[in-house]
C-alpha positions as CSV (number, residue, x, y, z in Angstrom):
1,X,-48.4,-22.7,18.9
2,X,-48.8,-21.8,22.6
3,X,-45.9,-22.6,25.0
4,X,-46.2,-25.2,27.7
5,X,-43.8,-24.3,30.5
6,X,-43.1,-26.4,33.7
7,X,-41.7,-24.5,36.7
8,X,-40.0,-26.5,39.6
9,X,-40.8,-26.1,43.3
10,X,-37.6,-23.7,43.5
11,X,-39.3,-21.6,40.7
12,X,-37.0,-22.6,37.8
13,X,-37.6,-23.8,34.3
14,X,-36.3,-27.3,33.5
15,X,-34.7,-25.9,30.3
16,X,-30.9,-25.4,30.2
17,X,-30.4,-22.1,28.2
18,X,-27.6,-21.2,25.9
19,X,-27.1,-18.4,23.3
20,X,-27.7,-15.7,26.0
21,X,-28.0,-12.0,25.5
22,X,-25.9,-9.7,28.0
23,X,-29.0,-7.5,28.7
24,X,-32.7,-7.2,28.1
25,X,-35.5,-5.0,29.2
26,X,-38.9,-5.8,30.8
27,X,-42.0,-3.6,31.3
28,X,-45.5,-4.3,32.6
29,X,-47.1,-3.3,29.0
30,X,-45.0,-5.7,27.0
31,X,-43.6,-8.4,29.1
32,X,-45.8,-11.5,29.6
33,X,-43.5,-13.8,31.5
34,X,-40.1,-13.9,33.2
35,X,-38.8,-17.5,33.7
36,X,-35.9,-18.3,35.9
37,X,-33.6,-20.8,34.5
38,X,-29.9,-22.2,34.6
39,X,-27.3,-22.1,31.9
40,X,-24.8,-24.9,31.3
41,X,-22.5,-23.3,34.0
42,X,-25.2,-23.4,36.5
43,X,-25.6,-19.6,36.6
44,X,-29.0,-18.0,37.3
45,X,-30.3,-16.8,34.0
46,X,-33.6,-15.7,32.5
47,X,-36.1,-16.3,29.6
48,X,-38.3,-13.6,28.7
49,X,-41.6,-14.2,26.9
50,X,-43.1,-10.9,25.3
51,X,-46.7,-10.3,24.6
52,X,-45.8,-10.0,20.8
53,X,-44.6,-13.6,20.8
54,X,-40.8,-12.7,21.0
55,X,-38.7,-14.7,23.3
56,X,-35.3,-13.6,24.7
57,X,-32.8,-15.5,26.9
58,X,-30.5,-13.3,29.0
59,X,-27.6,-13.6,31.4
60,X,-29.4,-11.5,33.9
61,X,-31.4,-13.2,36.7
62,X,-35.1,-12.6,37.1
63,X,-34.5,-10.9,40.4
64,X,-32.0,-8.4,38.8
65,X,-34.5,-7.7,35.9
66,X,-37.2,-6.9,38.6
67,X,-34.6,-4.7,40.3
68,X,-34.0,-2.9,37.2
69,X,-37.7,-2.5,36.5
70,X,-38.0,-0.9,40.1
71,X,-35.1,1.6,39.2
72,X,-36.6,2.5,35.8
73,X,-40.0,3.1,37.2
74,X,-38.5,5.2,40.1
75,X,-40.8,3.2,42.4
76,X,-40.1,2.0,45.9
77,X,-42.1,-1.0,45.8
78,X,-41.3,-2.3,49.4
79,X,-42.2,1.2,50.9
80,X,-45.4,1.6,49.2
81,X,-46.8,-1.9,48.6
82,X,-46.2,-3.3,52.2
83,X,-48.8,-0.6,53.5
84,X,-51.4,-1.7,51.2
85,X,-50.9,-5.5,52.3
86,X,-51.1,-4.3,55.8
87,X,-54.7,-3.2,55.2
88,X,-55.8,-6.7,54.0
89,X,-57.4,-9.2,56.5
90,X,-54.9,-11.8,58.1
91,X,-55.9,-14.6,55.7
92,X,-54.6,-12.6,52.7
93,X,-52.0,-10.3,54.5
94,X,-49.6,-13.3,54.8
95,X,-49.5,-14.0,51.1
96,X,-46.3,-13.6,49.0
97,X,-45.8,-10.0,47.8
98,X,-46.3,-9.3,44.2
99,X,-44.6,-6.4,42.4
100,X,-47.4,-3.9,41.9
101,X,-47.6,-0.7,40.3
102,X,-51.1,0.9,40.1
103,X,-53.0,-1.2,37.6
104,X,-49.9,-3.4,36.7
105,X,-48.4,-6.4,38.6
106,X,-45.9,-9.3,38.3
107,X,-46.8,-12.2,40.5
108,X,-43.8,-14.5,41.8
109,X,-44.4,-18.3,41.9
110,X,-42.1,-18.8,44.7
111,X,-40.4,-16.6,47.3
112,X,-38.1,-14.3,45.5
113,X,-36.3,-13.4,48.9
114,X,-34.6,-16.8,48.8
115,X,-33.4,-16.4,45.1
116,X,-34.4,-15.9,41.6
117,X,-37.9,-17.2,40.7
118,X,-40.4,-17.1,37.9
119,X,-42.7,-14.0,37.5
120,X,-46.0,-13.9,35.8
121,X,-47.7,-10.7,34.5
122,X,-51.2,-10.5,36.2
123,X,-52.6,-8.7,33.1
124,X,-51.9,-11.9,31.1
125,X,-53.5,-14.4,33.3
126,X,-57.0,-15.6,32.2
127,X,-57.4,-18.9,34.2
128,X,-56.1,-20.9,37.0
129,X,-56.5,-24.7,36.8
130,X,-55.6,-28.0,38.6
131,X,-54.0,-30.8,36.5
132,X,-53.0,-33.6,38.6
133,X,-50.6,-32.5,41.3
134,X,-49.8,-29.2,39.7
135,X,-51.5,-25.9,39.2
136,X,-51.7,-24.6,35.6
137,X,-51.8,-20.9,35.0
138,X,-53.3,-20.1,31.7
139,X,-52.2,-16.8,29.8
140,X,-54.0,-14.8,27.1
141,X,-52.1,-16.4,24.1
142,X,-52.9,-19.9,25.5
143,X,-49.5,-20.4,27.0
144,X,-49.7,-22.7,30.1
145,X,-47.3,-22.3,33.0
146,X,-47.3,-25.4,35.3
147,X,-46.3,-24.4,38.9
148,X,-45.7,-26.6,42.0
149,X,-47.8,-24.3,44.3
150,X,-51.3,-25.5,45.4
151,X,-54.0,-24.0,43.4
152,X,-55.8,-22.5,46.6
153,X,-52.7,-21.0,47.9
154,X,-51.8,-19.3,44.5
155,X,-55.5,-18.1,44.2
156,X,-55.0,-16.2,47.5
157,X,-52.0,-14.7,46.4
158,X,-53.8,-13.5,43.1
159,X,-56.7,-12.2,45.3
160,X,-54.3,-10.1,47.4
161,X,-52.4,-8.8,44.2
162,X,-56.0,-7.8,42.6
163,X,-57.0,-5.9,45.7
164,X,-53.7,-4.1,46.3
165,X,-53.7,-3.1,42.7
166,X,-57.0,-1.7,42.7
167,X,-56.4,0.1,45.8
168,X,-53.3,1.7,44.7
169,X,-55.0,2.7,41.3
170,X,-57.7,4.4,43.3
171,X,-55.2,6.4,45.6
172,X,-52.8,7.2,42.8
173,X,-55.6,8.6,40.4
174,X,-57.6,10.3,42.9
175,X,-61.6,10.0,43.5
176,X,-63.6,7.2,41.7
177,X,-63.7,3.4,42.0
178,X,-61.4,2.7,38.9
179,X,-63.1,-0.7,38.4
180,X,-62.2,-0.5,34.8
181,X,-58.6,-0.8,35.7
182,X,-59.1,-3.9,37.8
183,X,-56.7,-6.8,37.2
184,X,-57.5,-10.5,37.1
185,X,-61.2,-10.7,35.9
186,X,-60.9,-14.4,36.3
187,X,-60.4,-14.1,40.1
188,X,-63.2,-13.2,42.5
189,X,-63.0,-10.4,44.9
190,X,-62.9,-11.3,48.5
191,X,-66.3,-10.6,50.4
192,X,-64.2,-9.7,53.5
193,X,-62.6,-6.6,51.8
194,X,-63.9,-3.2,50.7
195,X,-63.6,-2.3,47.0
196,X,-62.5,1.2,48.2
197,X,-59.2,2.0,49.7
198,X,-59.2,3.4,53.3
199,X,-56.9,6.5,52.7
200,X,-56.5,7.4,56.4
201,X,-55.6,3.8,57.5
202,X,-53.2,3.5,54.5
203,X,-51.3,6.7,55.5
204,X,-51.2,5.6,59.0
205,X,-49.6,2.3,57.8
206,X,-47.0,4.2,55.8
207,X,-46.0,6.4,58.7
208,X,-45.8,3.0,60.9
209,X,-43.6,1.2,58.5
210,X,-41.2,4.3,58.2
211,X,-41.0,4.6,61.8
212,X,-40.3,0.8,62.3
213,X,-37.5,1.3,59.7
214,X,-36.0,4.0,61.8
215,X,-35.8,1.5,64.7
216,X,-33.3,-0.5,62.7
217,X,-30.8,2.4,62.9
218,X,-28.4,3.1,65.8
219,X,-30.6,5.5,67.8
220,X,-30.3,6.5,71.4
221,X,-32.6,4.9,74.0
222,X,-34.7,8.0,74.3
223,X,-35.3,8.3,70.6
224,X,-36.3,4.6,70.2
225,X,-38.7,5.0,73.1
226,X,-40.4,8.0,71.5
227,X,-40.6,6.3,68.1
228,X,-42.2,3.1,69.8
229,X,-44.8,5.4,71.5
230,X,-45.7,7.0,68.2
231,X,-46.1,3.6,66.6
232,X,-48.3,2.4,69.4
233,X,-50.4,5.4,69.2
234,X,-51.0,4.9,65.6
235,X,-51.7,1.2,65.9
236,X,-54.5,2.1,68.3
237,X,-55.9,4.6,65.9
238,X,-56.0,1.7,63.2
239,X,-57.6,-0.7,65.7
240,X,-60.4,1.8,66.5
241,X,-61.0,2.5,62.8
242,X,-61.4,-1.1,62.1
């Protein structure tokens, strides 16, 4: 029987978990849903739903699980993904970041920067509906995840995820449109956005973000001035190309 899961505004399940394992693994191929929850001691714990129907409750928080996935894949999500989001038009650029790795993605239902939240595997999403005041995310096995986020806002988040995932797949695997690898077939592509990644602008953004990272270090005034000049030059190149 399909599960019905209610997620609060803070990204947590209403269930209080017990009988928790000390560790568990997640991966984009097998993990359907990672739900943030509390145990009876009010610790942040996780309930993991796998595509084969198995459910595992673990002491590890959802954010820790995502950090472990990052290390397992040896993938610098922030350094890589942020540059792709910078290529998006303003309406999509401001959307909450998903965890994206080529043709896979996990979508957070609330901001993971303010604490653990629930993550949904984008490959498992088949529909997004409105039921009363809540948004219902329907998964492949019939599971319904009810979230507090407005449907239109969540759809924008999914559109951004779909675009970034395809662009990343195109860049990683070389030439070709790679439309066969596209996520979220239930979500329409934005008419404002090209279906092919602009590799030159992408590389410029990678360099800009790296340089902006340097400015957070204790550099002398002359070096900072030079770094800012390079950033300004690259930004002008991006604007001209647009």
